[in-house]
C-alpha positions in Angstrom: 5.6 4.2 -6.5 6.4 6.1 -3.1 4.5 5.8 0.6 1.9 8.5 0.0 -0.3 9.8 3.0 -3.2 7.3 1.9 -1.1 4.2 2.1 0.9 5.3 5.2 -2.5 5.3 6.8 -3.5 2.0 6.0 -0.1 0.7 6.6 0.1 2.3 10.1 -3.3 0.5 10.8 -2.1 -2.6 9.9 1.2 -2.6 11.7 -0.9 -1.9 14.8 -2.7 -5.4 14.5 -2.2 -7.8 17.1 0.9 -10.3 15.9 2.2 -7.9 13.3 6.0 -7.5 13.2 8.8 -6.2 11.0 11.8 -7.7 10.8 14.7 -6.0 8.7 16.1 -7.6 5.5 18.5 -6.3 3.0 17.1 -5.0 -0.4 19.5 -7.0 -2.1 22.2 -9.7 -1.1 25.2 -7.7 0.2 23.6 -4.5 0.2 23.9 -2.0 3.3 20.3 -0.9 2.4 17.5 -2.5 4.6 13.9 -2.6 4.4 10.9 -3.7 6.8 9.7 -7.4 5.9 6.5 -7.8 7.7 4.9 -10.7 8.9 2.0 -11.9 11.2 1.4 -14.5 13.8 -1.9 -15.7 15.2 -2.8 -18.1 17.1 -1.4 -20.1 20.7 1.9 -20.1 20.5 3.7 -23.5 19.6 6.9 -25.0 19.1 6.4 -25.9 15.5 4.0 -23.3 13.9 2.3 -23.4 10.3 3.5 -21.0 7.8 1.4 -20.6 4.9 2.8 -18.8 1.8 0.2 -17.6 -0.8 -0.2 -17.8 -4.5 1.1 -15.2 -6.7 3.6 -13.5 -6.7 1.6 -10.5 -5.8 -0.8 -11.8 -3.0 -0.6 -10.0 0.0 -0.9 -11.7 3.4 -1.8 -9.5 6.3 -4.9 -7.6 5.1 -6.0 -10.2 2.7 -5.9 -13.4 4.9 -7.1 -11.8 8.2 -10.4 -14.1 8.3 -8.3 -17.2 7.5 -6.1 -16.9 10.2 -8.5 -15.8 12.7 -10.4 -19.3 11.7 -7.1 -21.0 11.6 -6.5 -20.0 15.3 -10.2 -21.2 16.3 -9.0 -24.5 15.2 -6.2 -24.4 17.5 -3.5 -23.8 14.5 -0.5 -21.5 15.5 0.1 -19.5 12.0 2.7 -17.5 10.4 2.1 -15.5 7.2 4.6 -13.4 5.6 4.1 -10.3 3.5 6.0 -10.8 0.5 8.6 -8.7 -0.6 7.7 -5.8 -3.0 4.1 -6.3 -1.9 1.9 -4.6 0.6 3.4 -3.8 3.9 6.5 -4.9 2.5 6.8 -2.8 -0.7 9.0 0.2 0.5 12.4 0.7 1.4 13.4 3.1 4.3 12.9 6.1 2.2 9.6 5.4 1.1 10.3 4.4 -2.5 9.4 1.1 -4.1 12.1 -1.7 -3.7 14.1 -1.9 -7.0 13.7 -4.9 -9.6 16.8 -6.6 -8.5 15.3 -7.0 -5.2 12.9 -9.5 -6.6 13.9 -13.1 -6.8 12.8 -16.5 -5.7 16.2 -17.0 -3.6 15.7 -13.6 -1.5 12.0 -14.7 -0.7 13.1 -18.1 0.5 15.8 -16.4 2.6 13.1 -14.1 4.0 11.0 -17.0 5.3 14.2 -18.2 7.0 14.6 -14.7 8.6 11.2 -14.6 9.8 11.6 -17.8 11.5 14.8 -16.4 13.3 12.9 -13.4 14.3 10.0 -15.5 15.5 12.7 -17.9 17.5 11.1 -20.9 15.7 13.8 -23.4 14.8 11.5 -25.6 12.5 8.0 -25.1 11.0 5.5 -26.9 8.9 5.7 -24.9 5.6 2.4 -24.8 3.6 2.8 -23.6 0.1 0.0 -22.7 -2.2 0.5 -22.4 -6.1 3.4 -20.0 -6.5 4.0 -20.3 -2.6 4.7 -24.4 -3.1 8.0 -23.5 -5.2 8.8 -21.1 -2.4 8.1 -23.8 0.1 10.0 -26.4 -1.9 12.9 -23.7 -2.2 13.2 -23.6 1.6 13.9 -27.5 1.4 16.6 -26.5 -1.1 18.1 -23.6 0.8 17.3 -24.2 4.5 16.1 -27.8 4.8 17.2 -27.6 8.5 14.0 -25.4 9.0 11.4 -27.9 7.9 9.5 -30.0 10.3 7.0 -30.9 7.3 5.4 -29.6 4.1 2.4 -29.1 2.7 2.2 -28.5 -1.4 -1.1 -27.4 -2.4 -1.5 -27.1 -5.9 1.9 -27.3 -6.5 4.8 -25.9 -9.2 7.5 -28.3 -10.2 9.2 -26.5 -12.9 9.0 -24.4 -16.1 8.0 -27.7 -17.7 4.9 -27.4 -16.0 3.1 -25.7 -18.8 3.0 -28.6 -21.2 0.9 -30.3 -18.3 -1.4 -27.7 -18.4 -1.9 -27.5 -22.1 -2.5 -31.5 -21.9 -5.1 -31.1 -19.3 -6.9 -28.2 -20.8 -7.0 -29.7 -24.2 -7.7 -33.1 -23.1 -10.7 -32.1 -21.0 -12.4 -29.1 -23.2 -10.9 -29.8 -26.7 -11.1 -33.5 -26.9 -13.5 -34.2 -24.3 -11.7 -37.0 -23.1 -13.7 -37.1 -19.5 -17.2 -38.2 -19.8 -18.1 -35.0 -18.0 -16.9 -33.1 -20.9 -17.3 -35.1 -23.8 -20.6 -33.1 -24.7 -19.5 -29.5 -24.3 -15.8 -30.3 -26.1 -17.6 -29.9 -29.5 -19.1 -26.6 -28.5 -15.5 -25.4 -27.4 -14.2 -26.1 -30.7 -17.0 -24.6 -32.4 -16.3 -21.2 -30.5 -12.7 -21.7 -31.1 -13.3 -21.6 -34.9 -15.7 -18.8 -34.8 -12.9 -16.8 -33.0 -15.3 -16.2 -29.8 -13.1 -18.4 -27.5 -9.6 -16.6 -27.9 -6.9 -17.7 -25.8 -8.0 -15.5 -22.5 -11.5 -16.5 -23.0 -10.0 -20.0 -23.1 -8.4 -19.7 -19.8 -11.8 -18.2 -18.5 -13.4 -21.6 -19.7 -11.1 -23.4 -17.9 -11.5 -21.3 -14.6 -15.3 -21.6 -14.8 -14.9 -25.3 -15.4 -12.4 -25.9 -12.3 -14.8 -24.0 -9.8 -18.2 -24.9 -11.2 -17.6 -28.1 -13.2 -18.8 -29.0 -16.5 -22.3 -28.4 -16.2 -21.9 -24.4 -15.1 -19.2 -24.0 -18.1 -22.2 -26.0 -20.5 -24.4 -23.2 -19.6 -22.1 -20.7 -20.6 -21.2 -22.1 -23.7 -24.6 -22.4 -24.6 -25.4 -18.7 -24.1 -22.1 -17.9 -26.4 -23.6 -20.5 -28.9 -26.9 -18.3 -28.8 -24.8 -15.2 -29.3 -25.9 -14.0 -25.5 -22.4 -12.8 -24.6 -23.4 -10.4 -21.4 -22.8 -12.7 -18.6 -19.6 -13.8 -20.5 -18.2 -10.3 -20.9 -19.4 -9.7 -17.1 -17.1 -12.9 -16.1 -14.2 -11.6 -18.0 -14.4 -8.0 -16.4 -14.0 -9.6 -13.0 -11.4 -11.7 -14.1 -9.7 -8.4 -15.2 -10.4 -6.8 -12.3 -8.7 -9.6 -10.0 -5.6 -9.0 -11.8 -5.5 -5.4 -11.1 -3.5 -3.8 -8.2 -5.4 -3.5 -5.1 -2.9 -2.1 -2.3 -2.5 -4.4 0.4 -4.4 -7.2 -1.3 -3.1 -7.9 -4.6 0.0 -5.9 -6.1 1.6 -7.6 -9.1 3.3 -4.8 -10.2 6.9 -5.1 -8.9 7.1 -8.9 -8.3 5.2 -10.5 -11.4 8.9 -10.2 -12.7 9.6 -13.3 -10.7 7.0 -15.5 -12.1 8.2 -14.6 -15.7 11.6 -14.7 -15.5 12.4 -17.2 -13.0 9.1 -19.5 -13.4 8.3 -19.1 -16.9 4.8 -18.4 -16.4 4.2 -17.2 -20.1 6.3 -19.7 -21.9 6.4 -20.0 -25.6 3.4 -19.9 -27.6 2.7 -23.2 -29.5 0.0 -21.9 -32.1 -2.7 -24.3 -30.8 -5.9 -23.6 -29.6 -6.5 -23.1 -25.9 -2.9 -22.2 -25.4 -2.3 -20.5 -21.7 1.1 -19.4 -22.9 -0.8 -16.7 -25.1 -3.3 -16.0 -22.4 -0.6 -15.4 -19.7 1.0 -12.9 -22.3 -1.9 -10.9 -22.7 -2.4 -10.6 -19.0 1.3 -9.8 -18.3 1.9 -6.5 -16.6 5.7 -6.9 -16.7 8.5 -8.1 -18.8 7.7 -11.8 -19.9 11.4 -12.7 -20.9 12.3 -16.1 -19.3 15.6 -16.5 -17.8 16.2 -19.5 -15.5 14.8 -21.4 -13.1 16.4 -20.7 -9.5 16.1 -24.6 -8.7 16.1 -28.1 -10.2 13.5 -29.5 -8.1 13.2 -32.7 -10.0 16.9 -33.1 -9.0 16.3 -31.8 -5.4 13.0 -33.2 -4.3 14.4 -36.9 -3.9 16.6 -35.7 -1.1 13.5 -34.2 0.9 13.4 -36.2 4.0 10.5 -34.8 5.8 6.8 -35.5 6.0 5.1 -33.8 2.9 1.5 -33.7 1.8 0.6 -32.8 -1.7 -2.7 -31.5 -2.2 -4.4 -31.6 -5.6 -8.0 -30.4 -7.0 -9.4 -33.0 -9.6 -11.0 -30.0 -11.4 -7.6 -27.6 -11.3 -6.5 -26.5 -15.0 -4.1 -24.1 -13.5 -1.7 -26.6 -11.6 -3.2 -30.0 -12.8 -3.2 -33.4 -10.9 0.0 -34.9 -13.2 2.3 -32.0 -11.7 1.2 -33.2 -8.3 1.5 -36.8 -9.1 5.2 -36.1 -10.3 6.0 -34.4 -6.9 4.7 -37.4 -5.1 6.9 -39.6 -7.2 9.9 -37.6 -6.5 9.6 -37.1 -2.8 10.1 -40.1 -0.5 6.9 -41.0 1.3 4.9 -37.9 0.2 1.3 -38.5 0.2 -1.2 -37.5 -2.2 -4.4 -35.8 -1.1 -6.8 -35.6 -4.1 -10.1 -33.9 -3.9 -12.0 -35.0 -7.0 -14.1 -31.6 -7.6 -11.9 -29.3 -6.0 -10.2 -26.6 -8.1 -6.9 -24.5 -7.7 -5.6 -23.5 -4.3 -7.3 -25.5 -1.7 -6.2 -23.0 1.2 -8.4 -20.3 -0.6 -11.4 -22.6 -1.9 -11.8 -25.3 0.1 -10.4 -24.0 3.8 -11.8 -26.7 5.9 -10.3 -29.5 4.1 -6.7 -27.4 3.8 -7.1 -26.9 8.0 -7.7 -30.9 8.0 -4.6 -31.5 6.3 -2.6 -28.9 8.2 -3.7 -30.7 11.5 -3.0 -34.1 10.3 0.7 -32.9 8.9 1.5 -30.8 12.1 0.7 -33.8 14.4 2.8 -36.4 12.7 -0.2 -38.0 10.9 0.6 -37.1 7.5 0.6 -40.8 6.4 -3.3 -41.2 7.5 -4.1 -38.6 4.7 -3.7 -41.2 2.0 -7.1 -42.1 0.9 -8.7 -39.3 2.4 -9.2 -36.9 -0.5 -12.9 -37.9 -1.2 -14.0 -37.4 2.0 -12.2 -34.1 2.4 -13.8 -33.4 -0.8 -17.3 -33.6 0.6 -16.4 -30.8 3.0 -18.1 -27.5 2.2 -16.2 -25.0 -0.3 -15.3 -21.4 1.1 -18.2 -19.4 1.5 -17.3 -16.6 -1.0 -16.8 -19.4 -3.5 -20.2 -20.9 -2.8 -21.5 -17.6 -3.5 -19.7 -16.6 -6.4 -20.7 -20.2 -8.0 -24.2 -19.5 -7.2 -24.7 -16.0 -8.7 -22.9 -17.2 -11.9 -25.4 -20.1 -12.2 -28.4 -17.6 -11.5 -26.9 -15.0 -13.8 -26.9 -17.6 -16.6 -30.6 -18.7 -16.2 -31.6 -14.7 -16.1 -29.6 -14.2 -19.5 -31.2 -17.0 -21.2 -34.6 -16.2 -20.2 -34.7 -12.3 -19.3 -31.5 -10.8 -20.8 -32.3 -7.4 -19.3 -32.7 -8.4 -15.7 -29.0 -9.4 -15.8 -27.1 -6.4 -14.7 -29.6 -6.2 -11.5 -28.9 -10.0 -10.7 -25.1 -9.8 -11.0 -25.1 -6.7 -8.9 -27.3 -8.5 -6.2 -25.6 -11.8 -6.2 -21.8 -11.0 -6.7 -19.9 -11.7 -3.3 -18.2 -8.4 -2.0 -14.5 -8.4 -0.9 
C-alpha cells in the first residue's frame, strides 16, 4: 500500500503536532535506502526521559497515545514514544511504498530506539515496555545496555516457551477451577467446550473477559451461553475482531505481525487440548505464522542486567501470566515484582495511574520501594475507557437475560467510543 492522499493528509497533521520529529533510518541493515522513523516527546525535558514502548507489534504511538502523554506530562513525566517501523507514520519509504518484509525484525526495532535516543540527545533513559514492548525493552538491554538508566517491564514476555505458561494459567483457572474464584464456573466452561460453543477463539475471549471483569462477569456470560442466549457473546466476539482489524495510525499489524510469529512464536504448535491459545492465534493471524528463531536468549542475558528493574504483572493476566513475570524477577538481579491482584494485561493501558506511579518511582531511583506496593496500587482507579467497557458488558448481560430485544440498543448506547 502506498501513501495515498487521505493518509498523506493525516500524516501531515500528525507530523505537525508539538514534539513530533522524524529520524532517518535504513530500510534494512547496510541498505542505502532510508525512511523517516517518527517519534514524539512530551513534557518538560529532563536528562533521563521515560521511553514507553507499546504492545503489539502493530500498535501505533503518536496518534493513539496522545491522551496518555498529555496526562503523563501533567504528572511531571518527560515521555518519548516511537512510531514502530512499518506502522502509522513510520510505515513508508521515501517513495511512499510500504516497507518490505525484510525491514521487520526485532533487532532493527531495538536499534531504532537507540537511534531515537541519539537524535534526542539522550544518553540514558528509563525504558518502559508493555507486552511485546517488554521484549523490545529487554532487547535494548542486550544490544545497547549503556543506554539504560532503568527498566520497567509491564506484562512481560520472556521467550517462545511462554506459551506453555499461558496454557497452564488459562486451563488451571478456567478448566480445572484451581482458584476459589473460578471453581464454580470451570464446570460450565468444560460443558460449553464439550458442546462446541467455546472453540479456541471463544476460549480466548473467555480469558479476556475474566482478565478485565473477573470471575463474576465471566460467569454471567457463561450462564447466558448455557441458556442458549448468544447475542452478547457474538457482539463481544465482533468487537474483538474489530480490535484486530487495521485502523490507520492506530493499529496496523499487516506489515509487522510477522515479527510476533516468526521471531517470538506467537502461534506456537497446537497441543490438541482444550482452550489452546495457539489455535486461537493461528485463527487470528493475518500473516505467515511459521516460527524461525528468537533473536535473543533472555534467560541467559537477564542475569547480566545491572540496572534497576521493576516488573509489573496483573493477577488476572492470562495473556502474559504472573508465572512469566516471576521467572523474570528471578533472573534479573535486584528486580522488584509489582503485582496488582485484580489487574489484567498491560497496566499502562488499563491501570494508567498505577503505571505512572511505578514510572515515577523508578525514574527517581526508588524502584526498591515498590516491593509490596502492588495491592495498594491495585486500589487506584482503572482507566476510564476500561471502566466504561466493563460497565457496558455487565449492563448488556442483564438486558439479554431479561429483555433480549433491547440488547442492541444497550450496546450502542453504553459501548465506549475511540
